[in-house]
C-alpha positions, -999 to +999 in steps of 0.1 A: -678+363-622-685+351-657-654+362-673-630+337-692-600+346-670-599+349-632-593+383-620-573+387-586-570+418-565-537+435-560-526+450-528-528+484-542-565+478-553-557+470-590-568+437-604-548+411-625-559+383-646-550+347-641-532+345-674-510+374-664-503+357-631-492+324-648-469+344-671-452+362-642-447+330-622-430+313-652-407+342-657-396+341-620-389+304-621-367+309-651-347+337-634-343+316-603-329+286-622-305+309-640-293+324-607-287+289-592-267+277-622-245+308-620-238+304-584-230+268-588-206+275-615-189+301-594-186+277-565-167+251-587-146+278-602-134+289-568-121+255-558-147+248-532-146+211-521-169+186-503-206+184-499-204+213-473-191+237-499-218+227-524-245+230-497-231+264-489-232+273-524-269+262-527-277+281-494-260+312-508-280+309-540-312+305-520-303+336-501-293+356-532-325+344-549-344+360-521-357+327-510-380+325-539-374+288-549-353+258-538-338+230-558-359+199-562-352+172-537-354+145-563-328+160-586-293+145-589-263+168-583-228+157-596-199+166-572-172+186-588-136+172-588-112+191-565-080+203-581-048+195-563-027+224-549-002+238-573+035+225-567+055+245-543+083+265-558+117+249-552+132+282-544+106+286-515+115+252-502+152+261-502+146+294-486+125+279-458+152+253-451+179+279-450+159+300-425+155+270-403+192+260-406+204+296-400+184+296-367+200+264-355+235+275-367+232+306-346+220+286-316+247+259-320+277+279-332+271+312-312+246+307-285+258+276-270+296+285-268+287+320-252+264+302-227+291+276-220+318+302-215+298+325-194+284+299-172+314+275-170+326+267-134+363+272-129+380+243-110+416+247-103+437+216-105+443+202-070+467+174-060+440+152-047+461+120-044+488+138-024+463+155-002+447+122+006+480+107+014+486+134+040+452+129+054+458+091+057+492+095+073+510+081+043+530+112+033+546+117+068+551+096+098+553+117+129+585+104+144+603+126+169+641+120+172+645+133+207+682+139+213+697+132+247+733+142+254+754+121+279+782+139+298+805+114+315+837+132+321+848+106+347+848+078+321+870+073+291+857+078+256+854+040+249+836+034+282+811+062+273+805+048+239+799+013+254+775+028+280+756+048+254+753+018+230+740-004+259+715+022+270+703+028+234+698-009+230+677-011+263+657+019+252+648+004+217+638-029+235+615-010+259+599+012+233+563+003+224+556+035+204+577+040+171+568+077+169+590+084+200+626+077+195+652+087+219+687+091+205+718+093+228+750+109+220+781+123+236+776+157+250+806+172+232+792+162+197+754+166+205+736+192+186+721+224+202+686+210+197+690+185+224+660+180+248+679+167+277+714+165+292+724+135+313+753+142+336+770+111+351+791+116+382+807+089+406+786+085+437+791+074+472+806+039+474+784+031+503+753+035+480+749+003+460+723+017+433+724+049+412+707+080+424+689+104+399+677+140+403+660+161+377+669+198+379+639+221+384+650+250+363+673+233+336+669+204+312+694+184+333+693+149+347+720+142+373+729+106+380+753+095+407+764+060+400+783+036+424+816+023+413+814-009+393+780-001+378+794+009+345+813-023+338+797-045+311+800-081+300+789-101+270+760-117+289+742-086+301+745-048+298+757-027+328+733-019+355+738+019+349+725+015+313+692+000+326+688+028+352+694+055+325+669+039+302+643+037+329+648+073+340+646+085+305+614+065+298+598+080+328+607+115+320+593+115+285+563+092+294+539+122+295+550+135+261+545+100+247+511+098+262+501+132+247+514+122+213+495+089+214+464+107+223+466+131+194+472+103+170+444+083+185+418+111+181+430+122+146+417+109+114+451+093+104+455+058+092+455+031+118+490+022+108+502+055+122+484+052+155+502+038+185+498+002+197+507-017+228+500-002+261+482+030+247+450+014+235+427+043+244+431+078+257+435+083+294+405+100+311+427+126+329+448+133+298+417+139+278+403+163+303+436+182+302+436+183+264+401+194+264+405+223+287+435+237+268+430+263+241+435+258+204+470+267+193+475+301+180+506+321+172+494+351+193+472+352+225+456+382+241+458+384+279+431+405+296+436+412+333+404+425+349+397+438+384+361+435+395+347+449+427+313+450+440+317+486+455+334+518+447+368+507+461+394+497+452+395+518+421+431+513+410+458+485+410+495+481+402+489+455+376+517+464+352+546+461+379+531+429+390+530+414+355+565+426+348+578+410+380+559+378+383+548+368+349+570+386+323+600+361+327+577+332+318+563+350+288+597+356+275+605+319+278+572+312+258+581+337+230+595+312+206+562+294+207+536+322+214+534+359+212+513+378+238+495+411+239+482+425+273+456+449+285+438+455+318+407+470+330+389+480+364+352+475+368+333+490+398+300+478+411+304+445+394+278+421+408+287+384+405+263+357+394+265+340+428+267+361+459+272+332+484+300+336+510+311+301+504+311+288+468+306+252+459+318+236+427+283+240+412+285+278+418+316+284+399+301+280+365+276+307+372+298+331+392+310+350+361+282+375+352+289+375+315+258+395+307+271+425+327+308+421+330+327+437+300+347+407+289+354+409+253+358+375+236+386+385+212+406+416+203+424+420+169+415+384+157+437+367+184+422+344+210+416+360+244+426+345+277+408+362+306+423+366+341+397+380+365+406+393+401+373+397+421+376+417+453+355+398+479+356+376+510+342+345+491+360+313+494+357+279+475+347+248+494+365+218+480+347+192+501+379+182+516+375+190+553+389+225+561+406+230+528+396+261+509+407+276+477+404+310+462+410+304+424+397+281+397+404+276+360+378+280+334+385+256+304+393+274+272+385+308+287+408+319+315+411+320+353+394+337+384+409+345+417+391+357+447+411+384+465+403+398+499+396+436+496+425+459+510+418+486+534+429+513+510+414+522+476+445+511+457+458+475+453+496+474+455+518+449+434+527+429+465+491+420+472+488+409+435+518+385+437+498+353+445+470+361+420+497+367+392+516+335+401+483+316+400+475+330+367+509+320+354+504+285+364+469+285+348+483+300+316+506+270+312+477+247+316+456+266+291+484+264+265+485+226+270+519+225+286+529+192+302+529+191+340+562+171+347+597+182+343+614+216+345+601+246+327+625+244+298+617+207+293+579+214+294+583+241+269+604+218+247+578+191+250+551+217+242+569+226+210+569+190+198+533+184+209+520+214+192+540+205+161+524+173+157+489+187+166+493+213+138+505+188+113+475+165+120+451+194+118+465+206+085+465+171+071+429+165+082+418+198+065+435+188+032+418+155+033+384+171+040+390+194+010+399+165-013+368+146-003+347+177-009+362+182-043+353+146-053+319+146-038+308+179-055+320+180-092+300+212-098+316+232-071+340+260-081+376+259-070+392+293-073+430+297-078+434+309-043+424+275-030+450+258-052+476+283-040+467+277-004+469+239-009+504+241-026+517+263+003+503+241+030+518+209+014+551+227+010+552+238+047+540+203+057+570+187+041+593+211+058+576+206+091+579+169+087+616+170+079+623+191+109+600+175+136+609+183+171+624+218+165+609+253+167+612+257+130+589+226+125+563+243+147+563+274+126+561+255+094+532+234+108+514+265+120+516+280+085+505+248+068+475+247+092+466+283+085+467+279+047+447+246+048+420+262+069+419+292+046+415+269+015+389+248+030+367+278+041+370+298+009+339+320+006+331+313-030+332+276-022+311+277+010+282+295-009+279+267-035+276+239-010+239+246-007+230+251-044+214+218-057+209+210-094+171+215-091+178+253-089+195+252-123+164+235-138+142+262-123+163+289-138+169+276-173+135+260-180+115+293-182+142+307-206+148+279-228+112+265-230+096+294-251+128+296-273+134+259-278+099+247-287+094+267-319+130+258-331+124+219-324+089+219-339+101+238-370+130+213-374+107+184-370+081+197-396+109+205-421+124+170-416+091+153-424+085+174-455+120+165-467+113+129-461+080+131-479+096+146-510+123+120-509+097+092-509+078+109-537+109+110-558+117+074-552+082+063-564+087+081-598+099+055-624 
């Protein structure tokens, strides 16, 4: 075209000249620059910092400008200076510090005391040193003053005194066990608690040596001495004194051996254990002590009649017990109490049905799975006496010798009785079984085998006294070691009361050793010590390690403690920074 201005076509079909297009472009460039200036000023005013903020402002300007123009790459842009944050109000700082301090005051002054009070473990005060002394044998030395009375009516008083002095001197020289002390005295002035009476009577002049005989039913030793054996000189004691000392030593040898065995197998100090000839426990004595039952104030006796068929179905057990065993039970009453029951079991099949039983068959003869033998009734230990109706016998491997009974250690006794022709067992037929059961009962109770029955029971009283005393002392020592080993275990007041009662009765038992009262006090002491050691609340905490406490407290204290600790650390740093800033100001 030949026109002076170039004409362009519009989208809508209209035309525009070149001059108008130039004017329009200049106008748009001016508006874009104005918009950019406004946006940049707004960014500085709002406190934007860094190149990123400026770039964002430019990008926003480009967006707001519709992408029409962009700043020149060669233009220089001055970065605006950032204003520091306004100073924090001192009241706000104080308020924040007070809030953090209040949280810590609540935790320390209220939370911690409540937690400590509610989770504190009560430990009653125990006399640990005294308990250890009893366990080590330092508080009481088991010394038995066994009193022996001498009745010599045929001698004058001075002669009796000289004989007793000479015999006592001989006994002291022969003794190798300080815990066993025989004390001789004249019968008229002897106490009622004497263990033996020695009666001296003139003997046959034709017999040159003294003759002794121990009574089978009374605690009595009769000695017939020849004339002239009571005379003494300054060089040597009379021959009768040496004979009396030898006889007394032999009579009480079994009791001394049992006491030595108890001391040797206990946890007492080596100073209290016997020395000399009793270096170790005898095998037969250890076997006897093992088969005897643990001491108890009351035993329950169960008499059972077992038969493999339908007969016999009844028996006269009560008259048989009253006639053949009741007198012995009455003698034992100061030491033990007994309760009795009986039963009849028909069609009872034994574990071994052989006609001749060997020693190996005896352990499996009792059919414990089918025979109704209760282990205990009323909390008292049960001693079982079983009568089995059958023709079996026991082969003892000793030629033609046969037996019909045997003792089961710490359980009872079994007797094989031939079945009667009738369906009822009379008391006369039960005589031998009941007498056998009475003998086995004494063995199960730990009664010595030598001497008359009153002497055996007197020895049993002294032996059981030292046994209970040692058991109670050992339990107190174990409790003391447990308390020291586990400082976190709770000790309730009942344990402290039990320990106090046990020590009190131990002192009484130690001061009256050898008497029936000593046995009663020792039994109470042993019961209280066992009850204190096996306290339920203490046994449950033996298996509660400290790791369980960490597992319980960590999930609770972790979420609560972390914010408190971090807040305290942050506030402490801010306080230190403010202090440093104040120190720099001149």
